[in-house]
C-alpha positions, 0 to 999 in steps of 0.5 A: 497527544498527537493528531493523526497527521503528526503520527504519520509524519513521525513514523514516515520520518523514522522510516526515511532515516532507515534508508541507506545509500546505494539501496533500491527503494520501493516507494508505496502509495498513499498519504503516509508513504508520500510523507516518507518520500518527502523526508527521503527527498530531503535527505537526498537534497542534503547530500546524505543519500547520493546513490539511491534508486526509487521504484514507484508503486503508482503514478502518484509516486512518479508525480510526487517524485517530480514535485519533490525534485527526485524524479531522476532517481526513479526507475521502473520495476522492469529496470531492476532485478533487485529491490532492497527495501520497500516502505509502504503504508496500510489501511488496516493491520491485524495483530498477526501483521496481515494488511489491507492495502490499496484504498487509493487504488494502487494495490496491484503495483504495491503488491508487486513491489512490496512482495518483491522487496528483500525487506518490506516495512509497513508504516502506520499510525495507531488508528490503522490497528484492528482485530480483524481485517475488514473492520474499518475499510472495505477490501479493494479488489482490482478486476478486468472491467468488462467482467466486473459484475460476474466477478462481483457475484463470485466474490459475494459467494464468499460472504459480505457485499461487493460494490463497484467503486464509482467517482462522484466528482471530477471524472464521473463513472467507475474509478480506473486504476493505473492498469486500466482496470476497475475496483470492487470494494468488498465489505466483509470481516476476514474471519479465516486466515487472510492468506487463504482468502487472498489465494481464493480471491486470486483464483476467481477468473477476472480478478487481477489482485486483491488488497489483502497482504499476508503477513509472511511478506511483511518484515516490520510494522512500525506504528506511531501512537498518540502519546508519541511512542513509536514501536515495532509490532511483534 
């Protein structure tokens, strides 16, 4: 039986092997996405990919691209009008392929890039599969800092509890996103259609973006299981 790290490695490598030369690739954030970037960089260094462009979803991607020696392939989202394929992980995936993403705080950049791609591929291990979104992790919501408490109360009117994400090590105080905003963690079960909840959250003044990603934007979900099987979630 495979452990979580090996499941992540296998699904990340599978996704890296899908990439074709000449593509503009959106690169997601998080541990599984960083493995994808590592395997993709290995293909570049072996000469299998000579003309790919990488669109980062976060500063984490930009940093790792430098460490892996592929930073010259990185272009900013404003430098392209086309993203052929985006590959990203997820914190939760429900049976209808709706997602919770952004546990690492990069949800807004992820959503802009992933939703803009012609093909959006999600790569996860089996521990990320849930019956309902919100079962295992809170739903992150990026908010304008000075209004965080008002926004928190508005979100809680929808049910559940909301808290400001605060760092306890390193820099103390609220976590600051790449966009200079705060994150609220909303603990609730999404019992309604996730797309409708996504829209309701976005309609609250002060909300920048939420970590609910609706299935209509998801092209494929690739899942690696403990027994080594790698399947596409239908």
